[in-house]
C-alpha positions as CSV (number, residue, x, y, z in Angstrom):
1,M,0.0,0.0,0.0
2,L,1.4,3.4,-1.0
3,K,2.1,5.8,1.9
4,I,1.2,9.4,1.1
5,G,2.2,12.7,2.7
6,I,0.3,15.9,2.2
7,L,1.9,19.4,2.4
8,G,-0.8,22.0,3.0
9,C,-4.1,21.4,4.6
10,G,-6.3,24.1,3.1
11,K,-9.5,23.8,1.1
12,I,-8.1,21.8,-1.9
13,T,-6.8,19.2,0.5
14,E,-10.1,19.1,2.5
15,V,-12.4,18.6,-0.5
16,R,-10.2,16.8,-3.0
17,H,-6.8,15.3,-2.0
18,A,-7.7,13.9,1.5
19,P,-11.1,12.3,0.6
20,E,-9.9,11.0,-2.8
21,Y,-6.8,9.4,-1.3
22,T,-8.9,7.9,1.4
23,E,-11.3,6.4,-1.1
24,N,-8.5,4.7,-3.1
25,P,-7.8,1.3,-1.6
26,A,-4.2,1.2,-2.9
27,C,-2.9,4.0,-0.6
28,R,-3.2,5.6,2.8
29,I,-2.4,9.1,4.1
30,D,0.5,8.7,6.5
31,A,1.7,12.3,7.2
32,W,0.5,15.9,7.2
33,Y,2.1,19.3,7.4
34,D,0.6,22.8,7.4
35,A,2.0,26.1,8.5
36,L,-1.0,26.3,10.8
37,P,-0.5,23.2,12.9
38,E,-4.2,23.1,14.0
39,R,-5.2,22.5,10.4
40,A,-2.9,19.5,10.1
41,R,-4.1,18.1,13.4
42,A,-7.7,18.4,12.2
43,M,-6.9,16.5,9.0
44,A,-5.0,13.8,10.9
45,E,-7.9,13.4,13.3
46,K,-10.4,13.0,10.5
47,F,-8.3,10.8,8.0
48,G,-5.6,9.3,10.1
49,G,-1.8,9.7,10.0
50,R,0.8,11.7,11.9
51,V,1.4,15.5,12.0
52,C,4.9,16.7,11.1
53,E,6.5,19.8,12.5
54,S,8.0,20.9,9.2
55,A,7.7,20.3,5.5
56,E,11.3,18.9,5.6
57,E,10.3,16.4,8.2
58,L,7.5,15.1,6.1
59,I,9.6,14.9,2.9
60,A,12.3,13.0,4.7
61,G,9.9,10.4,6.0
62,D,9.2,6.9,4.8
63,L,6.7,7.9,2.1
64,D,6.1,6.8,-1.5
65,A,4.4,10.1,-2.7
66,V,3.6,13.6,-1.7
67,S,0.8,16.0,-2.6
68,V,1.9,19.7,-2.7
69,C,-1.1,21.8,-1.8
70,V,0.5,25.0,-0.5
71,A,0.5,28.5,-1.8
72,N,1.8,29.0,-5.3
73,V,5.2,30.5,-4.5
74,F,6.2,27.4,-2.5
75,H,5.3,24.8,-5.2
76,A,8.7,24.6,-6.9
77,D,10.9,24.4,-3.9
78,L,8.9,21.7,-2.1
79,T,8.3,19.7,-5.3
80,V,12.0,19.6,-6.1
81,K,12.9,18.7,-2.6
82,A,10.4,15.8,-2.6
83,L,11.5,14.5,-5.9
84,K,15.1,14.6,-4.9
85,A,14.1,12.7,-1.7
86,G,12.8,9.9,-3.9
87,K,9.1,10.7,-3.7
88,H,6.5,10.9,-6.5
89,V,4.8,14.3,-6.5
90,L,1.3,15.5,-7.3
91,C,1.5,19.3,-7.3
92,E,-1.5,21.6,-7.4
93,K,-1.8,24.1,-10.2
94,P,-0.4,26.6,-11.2
95,M,2.7,24.5,-11.5
96,A,5.1,27.3,-10.3
97,T,5.5,31.1,-10.5
98,T,8.4,31.3,-13.0
99,L,9.1,29.3,-16.1
100,A,12.6,28.5,-14.8
101,D,11.0,26.9,-11.7
102,C,8.6,24.9,-13.9
103,E,11.5,23.6,-15.9
104,A,13.5,22.8,-12.8
105,M,10.6,20.7,-11.5
106,V,10.5,18.7,-14.7
107,A,14.2,18.2,-14.6
108,A,14.1,17.0,-11.0
109,A,11.5,14.4,-12.0
110,R,13.5,13.2,-14.9
111,E,16.7,12.9,-12.8
112,S,14.9,11.1,-9.9
113,G,12.9,8.8,-12.1
114,K,9.8,9.7,-10.2
115,H,6.4,10.9,-11.5
116,L,5.6,14.6,-11.4
117,M,1.9,15.1,-12.0
118,I,0.1,18.5,-11.9
119,G,-3.5,18.8,-10.7
120,H,-5.1,19.6,-14.1
121,N,-8.3,17.9,-13.3
122,Q,-10.2,19.1,-16.4
123,R,-8.3,16.5,-18.5
124,Y,-10.2,13.8,-16.5
125,A,-13.7,15.2,-16.9
126,P,-15.7,12.7,-19.0
127,A,-17.1,15.4,-21.5
128,H,-13.6,16.7,-22.1
129,Q,-12.3,13.2,-22.8
130,K,-15.2,12.5,-25.2
131,A,-14.7,15.8,-26.9
132,R,-11.0,15.0,-27.5
133,A,-11.9,11.7,-29.0
134,L,-14.4,13.3,-31.3
135,I,-11.9,15.9,-32.5
136,E,-9.3,13.1,-33.0
137,A,-11.9,11.2,-35.1
138,G,-12.4,14.2,-37.3
139,E,-16.0,14.8,-36.3
140,I,-15.7,18.6,-36.5
141,G,-12.9,18.7,-39.2
142,R,-10.0,21.1,-38.7
143,V,-10.1,23.2,-35.6
144,L,-10.5,26.8,-36.6
145,T,-11.4,28.8,-33.4
146,F,-12.3,28.3,-29.8
147,L,-13.9,30.0,-26.9
148,T,-13.2,28.8,-23.4
149,T,-14.2,30.3,-20.1
150,F,-13.7,29.6,-16.4
151,G,-15.5,32.1,-14.2
152,H,-16.9,32.0,-10.6
153,S,-17.4,34.5,-7.8
154,G,-13.9,34.3,-6.4
155,P,-11.5,32.3,-4.2
156,E,-12.9,33.8,-1.0
157,I,-16.1,31.7,-1.7
158,W,-13.9,28.6,-2.3
159,T,-11.7,29.1,0.8
160,G,-14.2,30.8,3.1
161,T,-11.6,33.4,3.9
162,A,-12.1,37.1,2.9
163,N,-8.4,37.9,3.0
164,S,-7.3,34.7,1.1
165,W,-3.7,34.2,0.1
166,F,-5.0,34.0,-3.5
167,F,-5.3,37.8,-3.4
168,D,-1.7,38.3,-2.2
169,R,0.8,38.7,-5.0
170,N,3.6,37.7,-2.6
171,K,2.1,34.3,-2.1
172,A,0.1,33.7,-5.2
173,A,2.2,35.6,-7.8
174,F,-0.9,35.5,-10.2
175,G,-4.6,36.0,-10.0
176,A,-7.5,34.7,-12.0
177,L,-5.2,34.1,-15.1
178,A,-3.1,31.4,-13.4
179,D,-5.7,30.2,-10.9
180,L,-8.5,29.5,-13.5
181,G,-6.9,30.4,-16.9
182,I,-4.2,27.7,-16.5
183,H,-7.0,25.1,-16.5
184,K,-8.3,26.4,-19.8
185,A,-5.0,26.8,-21.5
186,D,-4.1,23.2,-20.6
187,L,-7.5,22.1,-21.7
188,I,-7.2,23.6,-25.2
189,H,-3.9,21.8,-25.5
190,Y,-5.5,18.5,-24.4
191,L,-8.7,18.8,-26.6
192,T,-7.0,20.0,-29.8
193,G,-3.7,18.2,-29.6
194,D,-2.2,21.5,-30.6
195,E,-0.2,24.2,-28.7
196,I,-0.8,27.8,-27.9
197,V,2.1,29.9,-29.5
198,E,0.9,33.5,-29.3
199,S,-1.2,35.7,-27.1
200,F,-2.6,39.2,-26.8
201,A,-4.0,39.6,-23.3
202,M,-5.6,42.1,-21.0
203,L,-5.6,41.6,-17.2
204,G,-7.5,43.7,-14.7
205,T,-8.4,44.1,-11.0
206,L,-11.9,45.2,-11.5
207,D,-13.8,44.5,-8.3
208,K,-12.0,42.4,-5.7
209,K,-10.9,44.2,-2.6
210,T,-9.1,43.3,0.6
211,P,-11.0,43.6,3.9
212,D,-9.7,47.2,4.3
213,G,-11.2,48.2,1.0
214,A,-8.0,48.3,-1.1
215,P,-7.9,46.5,-4.5
216,V,-6.3,43.1,-4.3
217,S,-2.7,42.9,-5.7
218,V,-3.5,40.4,-8.4
219,D,-5.8,40.3,-11.4
220,D,-9.4,39.3,-10.9
221,N,-10.1,39.1,-14.6
222,A,-8.1,38.0,-17.7
223,L,-9.1,38.1,-21.3
224,C,-6.7,36.5,-23.8
225,V,-6.8,36.1,-27.6
226,M,-4.6,33.2,-28.5
227,R,-3.2,31.5,-31.6
228,L,-2.4,27.8,-32.0
229,K,0.6,26.4,-33.8
230,S,-1.8,25.1,-36.6
231,G,-3.0,28.6,-37.2
232,G,-6.3,28.3,-35.4
233,M,-7.2,31.0,-32.8
234,G,-9.5,31.6,-29.9
235,V,-10.4,33.4,-26.8
236,L,-9.7,32.4,-23.2
237,R,-11.5,34.1,-20.4
238,A,-10.8,33.7,-16.6
239,S,-12.8,35.6,-14.0
240,W,-13.2,35.8,-10.3
241,T,-16.2,38.3,-10.7
242,N,-18.7,36.0,-12.2
243,Y,-21.5,36.6,-9.7
244,G,-24.0,34.4,-11.5
245,R,-23.9,30.8,-12.3
246,E,-20.4,29.4,-12.5
247,D,-19.2,29.1,-16.1
248,N,-16.7,26.3,-17.0
249,S,-17.6,26.0,-20.7
250,T,-15.7,25.5,-23.9
251,R,-16.7,25.7,-27.5
252,I,-14.5,24.3,-30.3
253,Y,-15.4,25.5,-33.8
254,G,-14.2,23.3,-36.7
255,S,-14.4,23.2,-40.4
256,E,-17.2,20.6,-40.2
257,G,-19.0,21.4,-37.0
258,V,-19.0,22.7,-33.4
259,L,-18.4,21.0,-30.1
260,R,-20.1,22.7,-27.0
261,V,-18.8,21.4,-23.7
262,Y,-20.4,22.1,-20.4
263,D,-22.3,25.1,-21.7
264,D,-25.7,23.5,-21.5
265,P,-27.4,22.7,-18.1
266,H,-28.7,19.3,-19.3
267,Q,-26.2,17.9,-21.8
268,S,-22.5,18.0,-20.9
269,L,-21.4,17.7,-24.6
270,I,-23.2,18.7,-27.8
271,L,-21.9,18.0,-31.3
272,E,-23.4,20.2,-34.0
273,R,-22.4,19.0,-37.4
274,R,-22.2,21.2,-40.5
275,D,-24.9,19.2,-42.2
276,G,-27.4,20.2,-39.5
277,T,-27.4,17.0,-37.5
278,V,-27.0,17.3,-33.7
279,E,-25.8,14.7,-31.3
280,K,-26.1,15.2,-27.5
281,F,-24.2,13.4,-24.8
282,E,-25.3,13.4,-21.2
283,L,-22.0,12.2,-19.7
284,D,-21.6,13.9,-16.4
285,H,-22.0,17.2,-14.5
286,I,-18.9,19.2,-13.7
287,T,-18.8,20.0,-10.0
288,T,-18.9,23.7,-9.1
289,N,-17.1,25.3,-6.2
290,E,-20.4,26.0,-4.5
291,E,-21.4,22.3,-4.7
292,Q,-18.1,21.2,-3.3
293,N,-18.5,23.6,-0.4
294,A,-21.9,22.2,0.2
295,G,-20.5,18.7,0.4
296,K,-21.7,17.6,-3.0
297,R,-18.4,16.4,-4.2
298,R,-17.5,14.0,-7.0
299,S,-14.1,12.4,-7.5
300,T,-12.0,14.5,-10.0
301,G,-10.1,11.3,-11.1
302,V,-6.8,13.1,-10.4
303,I,-5.8,11.1,-7.3
304,D,-6.8,7.8,-8.9
305,A,-4.7,8.6,-12.0
306,F,-1.7,9.6,-9.8
307,V,-1.8,6.4,-7.8
308,E,-2.2,4.3,-11.0
309,S,0.8,6.0,-12.6
310,I,2.9,5.1,-9.6
311,L,1.8,1.5,-9.5
312,T,2.1,0.9,-13.2
313,G,5.0,3.2,-14.1
314,K,3.0,4.7,-16.9
315,P,2.7,8.5,-17.3
316,S,-0.6,10.2,-16.4
317,L,-2.5,12.6,-18.7
318,A,-1.2,15.5,-16.6
319,E,2.5,14.9,-16.3
320,G,4.8,17.9,-15.6
321,E,6.1,18.0,-19.2
322,E,2.5,18.7,-20.5
323,A,1.8,21.2,-17.7
324,V,4.9,23.3,-18.7
325,K,3.3,23.9,-22.1
326,A,0.2,25.5,-20.6
327,M,2.4,27.5,-18.1
328,R,4.3,28.9,-21.1
329,A,1.0,30.1,-22.5
330,V,0.1,31.8,-19.2
331,F,3.4,33.5,-18.8
332,T,3.2,34.7,-22.4
333,A,-0.3,36.2,-21.7
334,A,0.9,37.9,-18.6
335,R,3.8,39.5,-20.5
336,S,1.4,40.6,-23.2
337,A,-0.8,42.3,-20.7
338,E,2.2,44.0,-19.1
339,E,3.6,45.2,-22.4
340,G,0.4,45.9,-24.2
341,R,1.3,43.9,-27.3
342,T,1.0,40.5,-28.9
343,V,3.7,38.2,-27.6
344,R,4.9,34.8,-29.0
345,V,5.6,31.9,-26.7
346,G,9.4,31.7,-26.1
347,E,10.0,35.3,-27.2
């Protein structure tokens, strides 16, 4: 049985990592660490395992794998340390706060021979997997354009904390672009089998404020026009100010039809062919933040995939090498917004 350690005991651990590891019969949670010891103790009391006094103590322990669920700026350091200590690592997104750190994480995984997986759970959503298969089968022809959105009412709803670390540039480094936009950049890569190579982006802090009324230090909205290597293009929108129904939708427009994914309340995937025929797939319902907070959780598939990759030695759908590609797109968009011009990936 695999022994797991979890670094960081915030909301993502509470509603995803801890329960999903517990539900997997091939592993058990053996160790916890959090900068707030009471949070680690609460997790240990609920799910079992021991509490460590430091991240280093946990990483040095007799463990097979580690989940890194801390603030963004600590991802790279702890991930590299765990890989060098011979642990497989599942790191939450965004992967890291600089491209150099992302590449260092991948290099550490390669050198250690251990798996590095990033928590890009949208690759495991059934409608996304079916949409990829339809695109690969040529059902919509050549991909021409896309429109992908991830918008909800903000991390304070998710975390239950008004002054969340998500709003602090010193801890998060990014705002909505990397918190939500990274999911959609990675998803476009996954669905199309293509790669984002160019971006023109606008970032803004339009509404979110700290408890003292000052604007938060990161973006709460991002709007990006992106071009694919194949020549296709599209729009990616990420927002923390969507105060209506959560929007986690994607449309892929091809030369022979359109795929609509999670944009209909009843069918999770709709294929509209150029000849006028329509095929609807009621595959699943993507879980919203509000539902998770209300205890209506569903497995994301991420933990099961991570455990399987360790046991079989086969790479997951969300290995670090794939995640770096989406991070390049995010860093490019951020640079575009800062400089007010179109920027190519790698420029």
